PyMOL Python script that loads the backbone (N, CA, C, O; Angstrom):
from pymol import cmd

cmd.read_pdbstr("""\
ATOM      1  N   MET A   1      -0.010  -5.415  15.449  1.00  0.00           N
ATOM      2  CA  MET A   1       0.562  -6.484  14.660  1.00  0.00           C
ATOM      3  C   MET A   1       0.395  -6.153  13.174  1.00  0.00           C
ATOM      4  O   MET A   1      -0.685  -5.728  12.761  1.00  0.00           O
ATOM      5  N   PRO A   2       1.431  -6.337  12.372  1.00  0.00           N
ATOM      6  CA  PRO A   2       1.331  -6.019  10.949  1.00  0.00           C
ATOM      7  C   PRO A   2       0.306  -6.879  10.235  1.00  0.00           C
ATOM      8  O   PRO A   2       0.129  -8.060  10.533  1.00  0.00           O
ATOM      9  N   GLN A   3      -0.362  -6.247   9.286  1.00  0.00           N
ATOM     10  CA  GLN A   3      -1.318  -6.993   8.469  1.00  0.00           C
ATOM     11  C   GLN A   3      -0.551  -7.733   7.398  1.00  0.00           C
ATOM     12  O   GLN A   3       0.292  -7.150   6.716  1.00  0.00           O
ATOM     13  N   THR A   4      -0.834  -9.001   7.246  1.00  0.00           N
ATOM     14  CA  THR A   4      -0.214  -9.809   6.206  1.00  0.00           C
ATOM     15  C   THR A   4      -1.300 -10.242   5.244  1.00  0.00           C
ATOM     16  O   THR A   4      -2.319 -10.792   5.662  1.00  0.00           O
ATOM     17  N   TRP A   5      -1.095 -10.000   3.963  1.00  0.00           N
ATOM     18  CA  TRP A   5      -2.084 -10.417   2.980  1.00  0.00           C
ATOM     19  C   TRP A   5      -1.836 -11.881   2.660  1.00  0.00           C
ATOM     20  O   TRP A   5      -0.769 -12.227   2.153  1.00  0.00           O
ATOM     21  N   PRO A   6      -2.806 -12.753   2.948  1.00  0.00           N
ATOM     22  CA  PRO A   6      -2.640 -14.164   2.578  1.00  0.00           C
ATOM     23  C   PRO A   6      -2.427 -14.272   1.070  1.00  0.00           C
ATOM     24  O   PRO A   6      -2.958 -13.473   0.299  1.00  0.00           O
ATOM     25  N   GLU A   7      -1.651 -15.258   0.665  1.00  0.00           N
ATOM     26  CA  GLU A   7      -1.285 -15.401  -0.742  1.00  0.00           C
ATOM     27  C   GLU A   7      -2.502 -15.428  -1.662  1.00  0.00           C
ATOM     28  O   GLU A   7      -2.456 -14.880  -2.763  1.00  0.00           O
ATOM     29  N   ASP A   8      -3.592 -16.062  -1.220  1.00  0.00           N
ATOM     30  CA  ASP A   8      -4.787 -16.144  -2.068  1.00  0.00           C
ATOM     31  C   ASP A   8      -5.468 -14.790  -2.247  1.00  0.00           C
ATOM     32  O   ASP A   8      -6.203 -14.597  -3.216  1.00  0.00           O
ATOM     33  N   ARG A   9      -5.236 -13.849  -1.332  1.00  0.00           N
ATOM     34  CA  ARG A   9      -5.819 -12.512  -1.471  1.00  0.00           C
ATOM     35  C   ARG A   9      -4.811 -11.500  -1.992  1.00  0.00           C
ATOM     36  O   ARG A   9      -5.192 -10.442  -2.495  1.00  0.00           O
ATOM     37  N   ARG A  10      -3.532 -11.819  -1.874  1.00  0.00           N
ATOM     38  CA  ARG A  10      -2.503 -10.860  -2.287  1.00  0.00           C
ATOM     39  C   ARG A  10      -2.656 -10.469  -3.752  1.00  0.00           C
ATOM     40  O   ARG A  10      -2.550  -9.290  -4.088  1.00  0.00           O
ATOM     41  N   GLU A  11      -2.905 -11.440  -4.627  1.00  0.00           N
ATOM     42  CA  GLU A  11      -3.058 -11.114  -6.048  1.00  0.00           C
ATOM     43  C   GLU A  11      -4.235 -10.169  -6.270  1.00  0.00           C
ATOM     44  O   GLU A  11      -4.138  -9.233  -7.064  1.00  0.00           O
ATOM     45  N   ALA A  12      -5.337 -10.407  -5.577  1.00  0.00           N
ATOM     46  CA  ALA A  12      -6.500  -9.525  -5.710  1.00  0.00           C
ATOM     47  C   ALA A  12      -6.190  -8.122  -5.178  1.00  0.00           C
ATOM     48  O   ALA A  12      -6.634  -7.129  -5.753  1.00  0.00           O
ATOM     49  N   VAL A  13      -5.432  -8.040  -4.086  1.00  0.00           N
ATOM     50  CA  VAL A  13      -5.020  -6.735  -3.557  1.00  0.00           C
ATOM     51  C   VAL A  13      -4.126  -6.036  -4.581  1.00  0.00           C
ATOM     52  O   VAL A  13      -4.264  -4.832  -4.796  1.00  0.00           O
ATOM     53  N   CYS A  14      -3.212  -6.775  -5.216  1.00  0.00           N
ATOM     54  CA  CYS A  14      -2.328  -6.192  -6.231  1.00  0.00           C
ATOM     55  C   CYS A  14      -3.124  -5.650  -7.414  1.00  0.00           C
ATOM     56  O   CYS A  14      -2.823  -4.566  -7.915  1.00  0.00           O
ATOM     57  N   VAL A  15      -4.123  -6.382  -7.862  1.00  0.00           N
ATOM     58  CA  VAL A  15      -4.984  -5.924  -8.962  1.00  0.00           C
ATOM     59  C   VAL A  15      -5.675  -4.627  -8.568  1.00  0.00           C
ATOM     60  O   VAL A  15      -5.733  -3.684  -9.357  1.00  0.00           O
ATOM     61  N   TRP A  16      -6.204  -4.581  -7.334  1.00  0.00           N
ATOM     62  CA  TRP A  16      -6.890  -3.380  -6.849  1.00  0.00           C
ATOM     63  C   TRP A  16      -5.916  -2.204  -6.756  1.00  0.00           C
ATOM     64  O   TRP A  16      -6.257  -1.091  -7.155  1.00  0.00           O
ATOM     65  N   LEU A  17      -4.708  -2.436  -6.234  1.00  0.00           N
ATOM     66  CA  LEU A  17      -3.722  -1.358  -6.150  1.00  0.00           C
ATOM     67  C   LEU A  17      -3.403  -0.817  -7.544  1.00  0.00           C
ATOM     68  O   LEU A  17      -3.375   0.398  -7.745  1.00  0.00           O
ATOM     69  N   ARG A  18      -3.163  -1.708  -8.502  1.00  0.00           N
ATOM     70  CA  ARG A  18      -2.861  -1.270  -9.881  1.00  0.00           C
ATOM     71  C   ARG A  18      -4.013  -0.445 -10.458  1.00  0.00           C
ATOM     72  O   ARG A  18      -3.781   0.547 -11.149  1.00  0.00           O
ATOM     73  N   ALA A  19      -5.248  -0.853 -10.176  1.00  0.00           N
ATOM     74  CA  ALA A  19      -6.423  -0.125 -10.688  1.00  0.00           C
ATOM     75  C   ALA A  19      -6.471   1.303 -10.137  1.00  0.00           C
ATOM     76  O   ALA A  19      -7.100   2.184 -10.722  1.00  0.00           O
ATOM     77  N   ASN A  20      -5.796   1.516  -9.006  1.00  0.00           N
ATOM     78  CA  ASN A  20      -5.739   2.844  -8.401  1.00  0.00           C
ATOM     79  C   ASN A  20      -4.417   3.551  -8.678  1.00  0.00           C
ATOM     80  O   ASN A  20      -4.104   4.558  -8.043  1.00  0.00           O
ATOM     81  N   GLY A  21      -3.631   3.020  -9.638  1.00  0.00           N
ATOM     82  CA  GLY A  21      -2.393   3.669 -10.050  1.00  0.00           C
ATOM     83  C   GLY A  21      -1.218   3.433  -9.116  1.00  0.00           C
ATOM     84  O   GLY A  21      -0.235   4.173  -9.163  1.00  0.00           O
ATOM     85  N   ILE A  22      -1.303   2.412  -8.264  1.00  0.00           N
ATOM     86  CA  ILE A  22      -0.238   2.110  -7.309  1.00  0.00           C
ATOM     87  C   ILE A  22       0.494   0.859  -7.777  1.00  0.00           C
ATOM     88  O   ILE A  22      -0.131  -0.160  -8.071  1.00  0.00           O
ATOM     89  N   ASP A  23       1.814   0.940  -7.844  1.00  0.00           N
ATOM     90  CA  ASP A  23       2.624  -0.221  -8.198  1.00  0.00           C
ATOM     91  C   ASP A  23       2.726  -1.106  -6.952  1.00  0.00           C
ATOM     92  O   ASP A  23       3.340  -0.695  -5.967  1.00  0.00           O
ATOM     93  N   PRO A  24       2.147  -2.298  -6.969  1.00  0.00           N
ATOM     94  CA  PRO A  24       2.185  -3.144  -5.776  1.00  0.00           C
ATOM     95  C   PRO A  24       3.592  -3.566  -5.376  1.00  0.00           C
ATOM     96  O   PRO A  24       3.807  -3.982  -4.238  1.00  0.00           O
ATOM     97  N   ASN A  25       4.552  -3.468  -6.289  1.00  0.00           N
ATOM     98  CA  ASN A  25       5.937  -3.801  -5.946  1.00  0.00           C
ATOM     99  C   ASN A  25       6.573  -2.774  -5.016  1.00  0.00           C
ATOM    100  O   ASN A  25       7.638  -3.018  -4.448  1.00  0.00           O
ATOM    101  N   THR A  26       5.920  -1.632  -4.861  1.00  0.00           N
ATOM    102  CA  THR A  26       6.441  -0.603  -3.961  1.00  0.00           C
ATOM    103  C   THR A  26       5.826  -0.701  -2.568  1.00  0.00           C
ATOM    104  O   THR A  26       6.252  -0.001  -1.650  1.00  0.00           O
ATOM    105  N   VAL A  27       4.827  -1.567  -2.408  1.00  0.00           N
ATOM    106  CA  VAL A  27       4.116  -1.693  -1.131  1.00  0.00           C
ATOM    107  C   VAL A  27       4.618  -2.946  -0.409  1.00  0.00           C
ATOM    108  O   VAL A  27       4.556  -4.042  -0.966  1.00  0.00           O
ATOM    109  N   PRO A  28       5.115  -2.799   0.821  1.00  0.00           N
ATOM    110  CA  PRO A  28       5.581  -3.972   1.555  1.00  0.00           C
ATOM    111  C   PRO A  28       4.476  -5.014   1.728  1.00  0.00           C
ATOM    112  O   PRO A  28       3.307  -4.673   1.909  1.00  0.00           O
ATOM    113  N   LEU A  29       4.862  -6.276   1.668  1.00  0.00           N
ATOM    114  CA  LEU A  29       3.914  -7.378   1.838  1.00  0.00           C
ATOM    115  C   LEU A  29       3.190  -7.284   3.179  1.00  0.00           C
ATOM    116  O   LEU A  29       2.009  -7.618   3.276  1.00  0.00           O
ATOM    117  N   HIS A  30       3.886  -6.837   4.193  1.00  0.00           N
ATOM    118  CA  HIS A  30       3.310  -6.740   5.540  1.00  0.00           C
ATOM    119  C   HIS A  30       2.958  -5.288   5.848  1.00  0.00           C
ATOM    120  O   HIS A  30       3.361  -4.757   6.883  1.00  0.00           O
ATOM    121  N   ASP A  31       2.208  -4.644   4.954  1.00  0.00           N
ATOM    122  CA  ASP A  31       1.873  -3.231   5.150  1.00  0.00           C
ATOM    123  C   ASP A  31       0.703  -3.094   6.099  1.00  0.00           C
ATOM    124  O   ASP A  31      -0.447  -3.300   5.712  1.00  0.00           O
ATOM    125  N   HIS A  32       0.993  -2.746   7.344  1.00  0.00           N
ATOM    126  CA  HIS A  32      -0.073  -2.554   8.322  1.00  0.00           C
ATOM    127  C   HIS A  32      -0.677  -1.159   8.221  1.00  0.00           C
ATOM    128  O   HIS A  32      -1.610  -0.835   8.956  1.00  0.00           O
ATOM    129  N   GLN A  33      -0.157  -0.330   7.319  1.00  0.00           N
ATOM    130  CA  GLN A  33      -0.668   1.025   7.147  1.00  0.00           C
ATOM    131  C   GLN A  33      -1.688   1.149   6.016  1.00  0.00           C
ATOM    132  O   GLN A  33      -2.333   2.191   5.894  1.00  0.00           O
ATOM    133  N   LEU A  34      -1.851   0.122   5.190  1.00  0.00           N
ATOM    134  CA  LEU A  34      -2.768   0.179   4.056  1.00  0.00           C
ATOM    135  C   LEU A  34      -4.200   0.292   4.558  1.00  0.00           C
ATOM    136  O   LEU A  34      -4.696  -0.590   5.260  1.00  0.00           O
ATOM    137  N   ARG A  35      -4.858   1.387   4.192  1.00  0.00           N
ATOM    138  CA  ARG A  35      -6.226   1.628   4.649  1.00  0.00           C
ATOM    139  C   ARG A  35      -6.871   2.700   3.775  1.00  0.00           C
ATOM    140  O   ARG A  35      -6.197   3.398   3.018  1.00  0.00           O
ATOM    141  N   ILE A  36      -8.194   2.811   3.898  1.00  0.00           N
ATOM    142  CA  ILE A  36      -8.954   3.852   3.202  1.00  0.00           C
ATOM    143  C   ILE A  36      -9.368   4.882   4.248  1.00  0.00           C
ATOM    144  O   ILE A  36      -9.845   4.533   5.327  1.00  0.00           O
ATOM    145  N   THR A  37      -9.179   6.144   3.914  1.00  0.00           N
ATOM    146  CA  THR A  37      -9.628   7.228   4.790  1.00  0.00           C
ATOM    147  C   THR A  37     -10.497   8.180   3.973  1.00  0.00           C
ATOM    148  O   THR A  37     -10.536   8.112   2.745  1.00  0.00           O
ATOM    149  N   GLU A  38     -11.182   9.055   4.671  1.00  0.00           N
ATOM    150  CA  GLU A  38     -12.035  10.026   3.981  1.00  0.00           C
ATOM    151  C   GLU A  38     -11.711  11.423   4.494  1.00  0.00           C
ATOM    152  O   GLU A  38     -11.619  11.654   5.700  1.00  0.00           O
ATOM    153  N   ARG A  39     -11.538  12.356   3.547  1.00  0.00           N
ATOM    154  CA  ARG A  39     -11.283  13.757   3.880  1.00  0.00           C
ATOM    155  C   ARG A  39     -12.081  14.634   2.925  1.00  0.00           C
ATOM    156  O   ARG A  39     -11.991  14.489   1.706  1.00  0.00           O
ATOM    157  N   ASN A  40     -12.851  15.530   3.486  1.00  0.00           N
ATOM    158  CA  ASN A  40     -13.641  16.474   2.686  1.00  0.00           C
ATOM    159  C   ASN A  40     -14.498  15.761   1.640  1.00  0.00           C
ATOM    160  O   ASN A  40     -14.630  16.232   0.511  1.00  0.00           O
ATOM    161  N   GLY A  41     -15.076  14.628   2.023  1.00  0.00           N
ATOM    162  CA  GLY A  41     -15.957  13.889   1.137  1.00  0.00           C
ATOM    163  C   GLY A  41     -15.250  13.067   0.071  1.00  0.00           C
ATOM    164  O   GLY A  41     -15.907  12.447  -0.765  1.00  0.00           O
ATOM    165  N   ARG A  42     -13.930  13.050   0.086  1.00  0.00           N
ATOM    166  CA  ARG A  42     -13.162  12.254  -0.890  1.00  0.00           C
ATOM    167  C   ARG A  42     -12.457  11.125  -0.156  1.00  0.00           C
ATOM    168  O   ARG A  42     -12.034  11.282   0.990  1.00  0.00           O
ATOM    169  N   ARG A  43     -12.335   9.988  -0.826  1.00  0.00           N
ATOM    170  CA  ARG A  43     -11.715   8.813  -0.212  1.00  0.00           C
ATOM    171  C   ARG A  43     -10.295   8.651  -0.728  1.00  0.00           C
ATOM    172  O   ARG A  43     -10.010   8.863  -1.907  1.00  0.00           O
ATOM    173  N   PHE A  44      -9.406   8.266   0.193  1.00  0.00           N
ATOM    174  CA  PHE A  44      -7.989   8.128  -0.113  1.00  0.00           C
ATOM    175  C   PHE A  44      -7.472   6.776   0.353  1.00  0.00           C
ATOM    176  O   PHE A  44      -7.939   6.216   1.344  1.00  0.00           O
ATOM    177  N   ILE A  45      -6.499   6.273  -0.386  1.00  0.00           N
ATOM    178  CA  ILE A  45      -5.762   5.084   0.027  1.00  0.00           C
ATOM    179  C   ILE A  45      -4.489   5.596   0.687  1.00  0.00           C
ATOM    180  O   ILE A  45      -3.726   6.349   0.082  1.00  0.00           O
ATOM    181  N   GLU A  46      -4.269   5.190   1.915  1.00  0.00           N
ATOM    182  CA  GLU A  46      -3.048   5.545   2.616  1.00  0.00           C
ATOM    183  C   GLU A  46      -2.257   4.258   2.815  1.00  0.00           C
ATOM    184  O   GLU A  46      -2.802   3.235   3.228  1.00  0.00           O
ATOM    185  N   TYR A  47      -0.974   4.329   2.516  1.00  0.00           N
ATOM    186  CA  TYR A  47      -0.150   3.121   2.597  1.00  0.00           C
ATOM    187  C   TYR A  47       1.317   3.493   2.781  1.00  0.00           C
ATOM    188  O   TYR A  47       1.712   4.650   2.634  1.00  0.00           O
ATOM    189  N   THR A  48       2.104   2.485   3.104  1.00  0.00           N
ATOM    190  CA  THR A  48       3.548   2.618   3.217  1.00  0.00           C
ATOM    191  C   THR A  48       4.158   2.211   1.879  1.00  0.00           C
ATOM    192  O   THR A  48       3.728   1.241   1.254  1.00  0.00           O
ATOM    193  N   GLU A  49       5.166   2.968   1.453  1.00  0.00           N
ATOM    194  CA  GLU A  49       5.817   2.685   0.174  1.00  0.00           C
ATOM    195  C   GLU A  49       7.332   2.638   0.376  1.00  0.00           C
ATOM    196  O   GLU A  49       7.890   3.454   1.110  1.00  0.00           O
ATOM    197  N   PHE A  50       7.992   1.682  -0.278  1.00  0.00           N
ATOM    198  CA  PHE A  50       9.450   1.648  -0.245  1.00  0.00           C
ATOM    199  C   PHE A  50      10.001   2.896  -0.931  1.00  0.00           C
ATOM    200  O   PHE A  50       9.457   3.346  -1.939  1.00  0.00           O
ATOM    201  N   VAL A  51      11.076   3.449  -0.384  1.00  0.00           N
ATOM    202  CA  VAL A  51      11.773   4.563  -1.018  1.00  0.00           C
ATOM    203  C   VAL A  51      12.850   3.966  -1.909  1.00  0.00           C
ATOM    204  O   VAL A  51      13.639   3.128  -1.474  1.00  0.00           O
ATOM    205  N   ARG A  52      12.872   4.409  -3.163  1.00  0.00           N
ATOM    206  CA  ARG A  52      13.815   3.858  -4.138  1.00  0.00           C
ATOM    207  C   ARG A  52      14.843   4.907  -4.564  1.00  0.00           C
ATOM    208  O   ARG A  52      14.563   6.105  -4.593  1.00  0.00           O
ATOM    209  N   ASP A  53      16.035   4.419  -4.891  1.00  0.00           N
ATOM    210  CA  ASP A  53      17.082   5.270  -5.425  1.00  0.00           C
ATOM    211  C   ASP A  53      16.616   5.773  -6.792  1.00  0.00           C
ATOM    212  O   ASP A  53      16.181   4.981  -7.629  1.00  0.00           O
ATOM    213  N   GLU A  54      16.705   7.079  -7.020  1.00  0.00           N
ATOM    214  CA  GLU A  54      16.211   7.649  -8.271  1.00  0.00           C
ATOM    215  C   GLU A  54      16.986   7.170  -9.495  1.00  0.00           C
ATOM    216  O   GLU A  54      16.418   7.086 -10.584  1.00  0.00           O
ATOM    217  N   LEU A  55      18.250   6.860  -9.338  1.00  0.00           N
ATOM    218  CA  LEU A  55      19.067   6.436 -10.475  1.00  0.00           C
ATOM    219  C   LEU A  55      18.961   4.940 -10.757  1.00  0.00           C
ATOM    220  O   LEU A  55      18.841   4.535 -11.913  1.00  0.00           O
ATOM    221  N   THR A  56      19.004   4.118  -9.711  1.00  0.00           N
ATOM    222  CA  THR A  56      19.049   2.667  -9.911  1.00  0.00           C
ATOM    223  C   THR A  56      17.696   1.989  -9.744  1.00  0.00           C
ATOM    224  O   THR A  56      17.477   0.896 -10.268  1.00  0.00           O
ATOM    225  N   GLY A  57      16.789   2.630  -9.017  1.00  0.00           N
ATOM    226  CA  GLY A  57      15.492   2.008  -8.735  1.00  0.00           C
ATOM    227  C   GLY A  57      15.545   1.024  -7.576  1.00  0.00           C
ATOM    228  O   GLY A  57      14.526   0.433  -7.218  1.00  0.00           O
ATOM    229  N   ASN A  58      16.719   0.842  -6.988  1.00  0.00           N
ATOM    230  CA  ASN A  58      16.861  -0.073  -5.852  1.00  0.00           C
ATOM    231  C   ASN A  58      16.177   0.495  -4.609  1.00  0.00           C
ATOM    232  O   ASN A  58      16.133   1.709  -4.412  1.00  0.00           O
ATOM    233  N   ILE A  59      15.653  -0.389  -3.785  1.00  0.00           N
ATOM    234  CA  ILE A  59      15.066   0.029  -2.517  1.00  0.00           C
ATOM    235  C   ILE A  59      16.201   0.472  -1.601  1.00  0.00           C
ATOM    236  O   ILE A  59      17.193  -0.238  -1.437  1.00  0.00           O
ATOM    237  N   LEU A  60      16.044   1.650  -1.007  1.00  0.00           N
ATOM    238  CA  LEU A  60      17.072   2.164  -0.107  1.00  0.00           C
ATOM    239  C   LEU A  60      16.983   1.465   1.243  1.00  0.00           C
ATOM    240  O   LEU A  60      15.897   1.091   1.689  1.00  0.00           O
ATOM    241  N   ALA A  61      18.133   1.290   1.891  1.00  0.00           N
ATOM    242  CA  ALA A  61      18.190   0.678   3.217  1.00  0.00           C
ATOM    243  C   ALA A  61      18.799   1.667   4.199  1.00  0.00           C
ATOM    244  O   ALA A  61      19.704   2.426   3.854  1.00  0.00           O
ATOM    245  N   ASP A  62      18.295   1.649   5.415  1.00  0.00           N
ATOM    246  CA  ASP A  62      18.843   2.473   6.481  1.00  0.00           C
ATOM    247  C   ASP A  62      20.259   1.969   6.779  1.00  0.00           C
ATOM    248  O   ASP A  62      20.448   0.774   7.002  1.00  0.00           O
ATOM    249  N   PRO A  63      21.248   2.857   6.786  1.00  0.00           N
ATOM    250  CA  PRO A  63      22.622   2.397   7.006  1.00  0.00           C
ATOM    251  C   PRO A  63      22.862   1.830   8.407  1.00  0.00           C
ATOM    252  O   PRO A  63      23.803   1.061   8.602  1.00  0.00           O
ATOM    253  N   ASP A  64      22.034   2.192   9.376  1.00  0.00           N
ATOM    254  CA  ASP A  64      22.236   1.707  10.748  1.00  0.00           C
ATOM    255  C   ASP A  64      21.703   0.298  10.960  1.00  0.00           C
ATOM    256  O   ASP A  64      22.395  -0.558  11.512  1.00  0.00           O
ATOM    257  N   ASP A  65      20.467   0.059  10.518  1.00  0.00           N
ATOM    258  CA  ASP A  65      19.875  -1.259  10.800  1.00  0.00           C
ATOM    259  C   ASP A  65      19.587  -2.082   9.546  1.00  0.00           C
ATOM    260  O   ASP A  65      19.059  -3.190   9.636  1.00  0.00           O
ATOM    261  N   ARG A  66      19.934  -1.541   8.377  1.00  0.00           N
ATOM    262  CA  ARG A  66      19.784  -2.237   7.094  1.00  0.00           C
ATOM    263  C   ARG A  66      18.334  -2.566   6.744  1.00  0.00           C
ATOM    264  O   ARG A  66      18.086  -3.387   5.861  1.00  0.00           O
ATOM    265  N   GLN A  67      17.377  -1.939   7.420  1.00  0.00           N
ATOM    266  CA  GLN A  67      15.969  -2.126   7.097  1.00  0.00           C
ATOM    267  C   GLN A  67      15.605  -1.213   5.926  1.00  0.00           C
ATOM    268  O   GLN A  67      16.201  -0.148   5.769  1.00  0.00           O
ATOM    269  N   PRO A  68      14.635  -1.618   5.104  1.00  0.00           N
ATOM    270  CA  PRO A  68      14.225  -0.756   3.987  1.00  0.00           C
ATOM    271  C   PRO A  68      13.679   0.583   4.474  1.00  0.00           C
ATOM    272  O   PRO A  68      12.980   0.655   5.485  1.00  0.00           O
ATOM    273  N   VAL A  69      14.007   1.624   3.746  1.00  0.00           N
ATOM    274  CA  VAL A  69      13.479   2.954   4.044  1.00  0.00           C
ATOM    275  C   VAL A  69      12.095   3.043   3.413  1.00  0.00           C
ATOM    276  O   VAL A  69      11.907   2.663   2.258  1.00  0.00           O
ATOM    277  N   THR A  70      11.133   3.545   4.173  1.00  0.00           N
ATOM    278  CA  THR A  70       9.760   3.679   3.673  1.00  0.00           C
ATOM    279  C   THR A  70       9.240   5.083   3.938  1.00  0.00           C
ATOM    280  O   THR A  70       9.801   5.831   4.739  1.00  0.00           O
ATOM    281  N   SER A  71       8.165   5.424   3.253  1.00  0.00           N
ATOM    282  CA  SER A  71       7.471   6.694   3.497  1.00  0.00           C
ATOM    283  C   SER A  71       5.973   6.433   3.430  1.00  0.00           C
ATOM    284  O   SER A  71       5.524   5.449   2.842  1.00  0.00           O
ATOM    285  N   GLU A  72       5.223   7.319   4.033  1.00  0.00           N
ATOM    286  CA  GLU A  72       3.771   7.220   4.014  1.00  0.00           C
ATOM    287  C   GLU A  72       3.245   7.979   2.798  1.00  0.00           C
ATOM    288  O   GLU A  72       3.680   9.096   2.515  1.00  0.00           O
ATOM    289  N   VAL A  73       2.303   7.360   2.082  1.00  0.00           N
ATOM    290  CA  VAL A  73       1.762   7.927   0.843  1.00  0.00           C
ATOM    291  C   VAL A  73       0.236   7.936   0.928  1.00  0.00           C
ATOM    292  O   VAL A  73      -0.371   7.065   1.552  1.00  0.00           O
ATOM    293  N   SER A  74      -0.363   8.926   0.297  1.00  0.00           N
ATOM    294  CA  SER A  74      -1.817   9.019   0.228  1.00  0.00           C
ATOM    295  C   SER A  74      -2.204   9.366  -1.205  1.00  0.00           C
ATOM    296  O   SER A  74      -1.734  10.362  -1.755  1.00  0.00           O
ATOM    297  N   VAL A  75      -3.070   8.537  -1.814  1.00  0.00           N
ATOM    298  CA  VAL A  75      -3.570   8.801  -3.164  1.00  0.00           C
ATOM    299  C   VAL A  75      -5.084   8.660  -3.159  1.00  0.00           C
ATOM    300  O   VAL A  75      -5.646   7.918  -2.353  1.00  0.00           O
ATOM    301  N   GLN A  76      -5.732   9.371  -4.058  1.00  0.00           N
ATOM    302  CA  GLN A  76      -7.181   9.279  -4.128  1.00  0.00           C
ATOM    303  C   GLN A  76      -7.597   7.870  -4.522  1.00  0.00           C
ATOM    304  O   GLN A  76      -7.008   7.256  -5.412  1.00  0.00           O
ATOM    305  N   CYS A  77      -8.616   7.375  -3.847  1.00  0.00           N
ATOM    306  CA  CYS A  77      -9.162   6.049  -4.148  1.00  0.00           C
ATOM    307  C   CYS A  77     -10.121   6.187  -5.322  1.00  0.00           C
ATOM    308  O   CYS A  77     -11.205   6.755  -5.189  1.00  0.00           O
ATOM    309  N   LEU A  78      -9.711   5.660  -6.470  1.00  0.00           N
ATOM    310  CA  LEU A  78     -10.528   5.731  -7.677  1.00  0.00           C
ATOM    311  C   LEU A  78     -11.492   4.556  -7.762  1.00  0.00           C
ATOM    312  O   LEU A  78     -12.616   4.692  -8.244  1.00  0.00           O
ATOM    313  N   ILE A  79     -11.036   3.395  -7.286  1.00  0.00           N
ATOM    314  CA  ILE A  79     -11.841   2.177  -7.326  1.00  0.00           C
ATOM    315  C   ILE A  79     -11.841   1.572  -5.927  1.00  0.00           C
ATOM    316  O   ILE A  79     -10.787   1.279  -5.363  1.00  0.00           O
ATOM    317  N   GLU A  80     -13.026   1.393  -5.382  1.00  0.00           N
ATOM    318  CA  GLU A  80     -13.151   0.828  -4.031  1.00  0.00           C
ATOM    319  C   GLU A  80     -12.708  -0.634  -4.028  1.00  0.00           C
ATOM    320  O   GLU A  80     -12.909  -1.352  -5.008  1.00  0.00           O
ATOM    321  N   PRO A  81     -12.100  -1.074  -2.914  1.00  0.00           N
ATOM    322  CA  PRO A  81     -11.739  -2.491  -2.821  1.00  0.00           C
ATOM    323  C   PRO A  81     -12.983  -3.339  -2.582  1.00  0.00           C
ATOM    324  O   PRO A  81     -13.953  -2.884  -1.977  1.00  0.00           O
ATOM    325  N   LYS A  82     -12.938  -4.568  -3.063  1.00  0.00           N
ATOM    326  CA  LYS A  82     -14.024  -5.491  -2.756  1.00  0.00           C
ATOM    327  C   LYS A  82     -13.997  -5.760  -1.252  1.00  0.00           C
ATOM    328  O   LYS A  82     -12.918  -5.856  -0.667  1.00  0.00           O
ATOM    329  N   PRO A  83     -15.159  -5.882  -0.619  1.00  0.00           N
ATOM    330  CA  PRO A  83     -15.187  -6.159   0.819  1.00  0.00           C
ATOM    331  C   PRO A  83     -14.377  -7.404   1.203  1.00  0.00           C
ATOM    332  O   PRO A  83     -13.834  -7.469   2.306  1.00  0.00           O
ATOM    333  N   SER A  84     -14.292  -8.377   0.313  1.00  0.00           N
ATOM    334  CA  SER A  84     -13.567  -9.616   0.621  1.00  0.00           C
ATOM    335  C   SER A  84     -12.060  -9.384   0.808  1.00  0.00           C
ATOM    336  O   SER A  84     -11.371 -10.238   1.365  1.00  0.00           O
ATOM    337  N   LEU A  85     -11.540  -8.226   0.343  1.00  0.00           N
ATOM    338  CA  LEU A  85     -10.125  -7.951   0.518  1.00  0.00           C
ATOM    339  C   LEU A  85      -9.797  -7.561   1.954  1.00  0.00           C
ATOM    340  O   LEU A  85      -8.656  -7.698   2.394  1.00  0.00           O
ATOM    341  N   GLY A  86     -10.799  -7.074   2.682  1.00  0.00           N
ATOM    342  CA  GLY A  86     -10.587  -6.735   4.083  1.00  0.00           C
ATOM    343  C   GLY A  86      -9.716  -5.511   4.294  1.00  0.00           C
ATOM    344  O   GLY A  86      -9.017  -5.431   5.304  1.00  0.00           O
ATOM    345  N   VAL A  87      -9.733  -4.557   3.374  1.00  0.00           N
ATOM    346  CA  VAL A  87      -8.947  -3.341   3.531  1.00  0.00           C
ATOM    347  C   VAL A  87      -9.638  -2.457   4.577  1.00  0.00           C
ATOM    348  O   VAL A  87     -10.810  -2.113   4.423  1.00  0.00           O
ATOM    349  N   PRO A  88      -8.911  -2.091   5.643  1.00  0.00           N
ATOM    350  CA  PRO A  88      -9.518  -1.232   6.670  1.00  0.00           C
ATOM    351  C   PRO A  88     -10.062   0.060   6.069  1.00  0.00           C
ATOM    352  O   PRO A  88      -9.374   0.740   5.307  1.00  0.00           O
ATOM    353  N   GLY A  89     -11.297   0.389   6.418  1.00  0.00           N
ATOM    354  CA  GLY A  89     -11.935   1.595   5.907  1.00  0.00           C
ATOM    355  C   GLY A  89     -12.696   1.384   4.607  1.00  0.00           C
ATOM    356  O   GLY A  89     -13.393   2.282   4.135  1.00  0.00           O
ATOM    357  N   GLY A  90     -12.560   0.185   4.027  1.00  0.00           N
ATOM    358  CA  GLY A  90     -13.306  -0.141   2.801  1.00  0.00           C
ATOM    359  C   GLY A  90     -14.789  -0.215   3.084  1.00  0.00           C
ATOM    360  O   GLY A  90     -15.203  -0.523   4.202  1.00  0.00           O
ATOM    361  N   ARG A  91     -15.571   0.063   2.092  1.00  0.00           N
ATOM    362  CA  ARG A  91     -17.033   0.032   2.268  1.00  0.00           C
ATOM    363  C   ARG A  91     -17.527  -1.408   2.202  1.00  0.00           C
ATOM    364  O   ARG A  91     -17.035  -2.211   1.411  1.00  0.00           O
ATOM    365  N   PRO A  92     -18.517  -1.724   3.052  1.00  0.00           N
ATOM    366  CA  PRO A  92     -19.080  -3.088   3.023  1.00  0.00           C
ATOM    367  C   PRO A  92     -19.874  -3.342   1.767  1.00  0.00           C
ATOM    368  O   PRO A  92     -20.412  -4.435   1.587  1.00  0.00           O
TER     369      PRO A  92
END
""", "prot")
cmd.dss("prot")
cmd.show_as("cartoon", "prot")
cmd.util.cbc("prot")
cmd.orient("prot")
């Protein structure tokens, strides 16, 4: 089941994403892929991101089902999420 950020926590999640250089407008509200992983002693934020048209900035849609096109992204976690955000893989 997709993870939905409750409105009262969504703003805090957006602040945390921005602190890690991620534009929260590119992350779907129901991102069930948002999590912290560890590789070679380094921590990464893995998430789903909307794919945008390079010229217009519009979110691309699949021509068959009209759903937004997304891709999986991984960036180094510079600032850990607060435990209250409930990000999978976050430190207690």
